[in-house]
C-alpha positions in Angstrom: 6.2 19.0 12.9 5.2 16.4 10.3 4.2 13.2 12.1 7.1 10.1 10.8 7.5 6.7 9.8 9.3 4.0 9.2 8.4 1.3 6.8 10.3 -1.5 6.3 9.4 -4.1 4.1 11.1 -8.5 4.0 11.7 -10.8 1.9 9.4 -13.6 1.3 11.4 -15.6 4.5 10.8 -12.6 6.6 13.8 -12.1 7.7 15.7 -9.7 5.7 14.2 -6.5 5.3 14.3 -5.4 1.3 13.7 -2.0 1.9 12.7 1.1 4.4 10.7 3.9 4.0 11.3 6.9 5.7 7.9 9.3 5.7 8.0 12.4 6.7 4.6 13.5 7.5 1.0 12.1 7.9 2.7 8.6 9.4 -0.1 7.4 12.0 -2.4 4.5 11.4 -6.0 6.4 11.6 -7.0 7.8 8.4 -6.0 9.7 6.6 -2.2 8.4 7.7 0.4 6.6 6.9 -1.4 3.1 7.8 -4.9 4.2 5.8 -2.9 3.8 2.6 -0.7 0.8 3.0 -4.3 -0.9 3.4 -5.6 0.5 -0.1 -1.8 -0.7 -1.6 -1.7 -4.2 0.3 -5.8 -5.0 0.5 -6.7 -5.9 -3.0 -2.8 -7.6 -4.2 -2.4 -11.7 -3.5 1.2 -12.6 -4.4 1.6 -14.4 -7.1 5.0 -16.5 -8.6 4.7 -16.2 -12.2 2.3 -13.9 -14.0 -1.4 -15.0 -15.8 -1.8 -13.1 -18.6 -5.3 -11.8 -18.3 -5.7 -13.1 -14.9 -2.9 -11.3 -12.7 -3.2 -6.7 -13.1 -0.7 -4.9 -10.8 -4.3 -3.7 -9.4 -4.4 -7.3 -8.1 -1.2 -8.7 -7.4 2.2 -9.0 -6.8 4.9 -11.4 -8.4 6.4 -11.6 -5.5 7.3 -9.2 -2.7 9.8 -8.0 -4.0 7.3 -6.7 -6.8 5.2 -5.7 -3.6 7.6 -3.4 -2.2 8.1 -1.6 -5.9 4.3 -1.4 -5.5 4.2 0.3 -2.8 7.2 2.6 -3.0 5.0 3.4 -6.5 1.8 4.4 -5.4 3.2 6.9 -2.1 5.7 8.3 -4.0 3.4 11.2 -5.8 5.5 14.5 -5.2 8.6 15.2 -4.6 10.3 15.1 -0.8 8.0 13.7 1.9 9.1 10.2 1.5 12.3 8.5 0.9 13.9 5.4 0.4 16.3 4.5 3.3 19.8 2.0 3.7 18.9 -1.2 5.0 20.8 -1.8 8.3 20.4 -4.9 8.7 23.1 -5.4 11.8 20.9 -2.0 13.5 18.1 -3.4 16.0 14.9 -1.6 14.9 14.1 0.2 17.3 17.2 2.4 17.0 17.0 2.8 13.7 13.4 4.2 13.8 14.4 6.1 16.9 17.8 7.4 14.7 14.3 8.7 12.1 13.0 10.7 15.0 9.6 8.2 13.7 6.2 7.9 16.0 5.2 5.3 13.9 7.4 1.6 13.0 5.2 -0.5 9.7 6.8 -3.8 9.2 5.0 -5.6 5.4 5.3 -9.6 5.9 3.7 -12.3 3.8 1.8 -14.8 5.8 1.9 -18.5 5.0 -1.1 -19.3 8.4 -4.0 -18.9 5.7 -3.3 -21.2 2.7 -6.5 -21.8 1.0 -7.1 -17.7 1.1 -3.7 -17.5 -0.1 -1.3 -20.0 -1.4 1.7 -18.0 -2.1 1.0 -16.3 1.5 -0.8 -13.1 2.4 0.6 -9.9 2.6 0.3 -8.7 5.8 1.3 -5.4 8.5 2.5 -5.0 11.7 2.0 -1.3 13.4 3.9 0.4 16.4 4.5 2.8 18.0 8.1 4.1 18.6 9.2 4.2 22.5 13.0 4.9 23.4 13.8 1.4 24.5 11.2 -0.3 22.5 8.5 -1.0 20.2 5.0 -0.4 21.1 2.7 -3.0 19.2 -0.7 -1.1 17.9 -1.4 -4.2 15.5 -0.5 -7.4 13.2 -2.0 -9.3 11.0 -4.1 -8.7 7.5 -5.0 -5.7 6.0 -8.6 -6.6 6.2 -8.2 -6.7 10.0 -5.4 -3.7 10.3 -9.4 -1.5 8.5 -11.3 -3.5 11.9 -8.6 -2.0 14.8 -8.2 1.1 13.3 -12.1 2.1 12.3 -11.3 2.9 7.9 -14.3 4.4 6.6 -14.4 1.5 3.7 -17.3 3.1 1.9 -16.9 3.5 -1.9 -15.8 6.8 -2.9 -18.3 9.4 -4.5 -16.0 10.1 -7.8 -18.1 13.8 -8.7 -19.5 14.2 -12.1 -17.7 17.9 -13.4 -19.9 19.2 -16.0 -18.6 20.4 -19.3 -17.4 23.8 -19.8 -16.4 25.6 -23.3 -18.2 26.0 -26.8 -18.3 22.5 -27.5 -19.8 21.5 -24.4 -23.7 21.8 -25.5 -22.7 19.4 -28.7 -20.4 17.2 -26.0 -23.4 16.7 -23.5 -26.4 16.6 -25.8 -25.2 14.1 -28.3 -25.2 10.0 -27.5 -22.3 8.8 -30.1 -23.2 5.3 -31.6 -20.0 3.3 -31.9 -19.9 1.1 -35.3 -20.5 -2.4 -34.3 -17.8 -4.6 -34.2 -17.8 -7.6 -37.1 -16.0 -10.8 -35.8 -14.5 -13.3 -38.4 -15.2 -16.8 -37.8 
């Protein structure tokens, strides 16, 4: 049986959920669970309003909370099953929604305006709760950077092993250095 979780992503003013995500397995906040996945998605991104070509990219920014919500969905949904979009139920308490989904953890992603010098358009923050039958027990609430400290994430860069080239052209591919022609700049 998996560790289920629910994630609400709130709009800019933090009152209305944009969407609700249900995750079937690995919903716990410790790595390699859902909390670490949210950290990896949110941490490198800042919220902007208007895209500046050359400055803002998919890897470093989100054009508002609705853009961040679609980025989170895109990054989490890698295969069939496992995670689902659910109907937002604004008149139903978060505790009841989490219990109805049989979730063990509940996450809320919102935009905080408490860090104007670091993030003039707001900084995405995460709240993690353990779901109890009648209440949500807070485990963490704050920035993604603080979440990494709270749940002791391993932040050392991952080493990607180099795979040896195999096949008929392997010796040619590994022994030659290709020299590209110089680019002529016309002034």
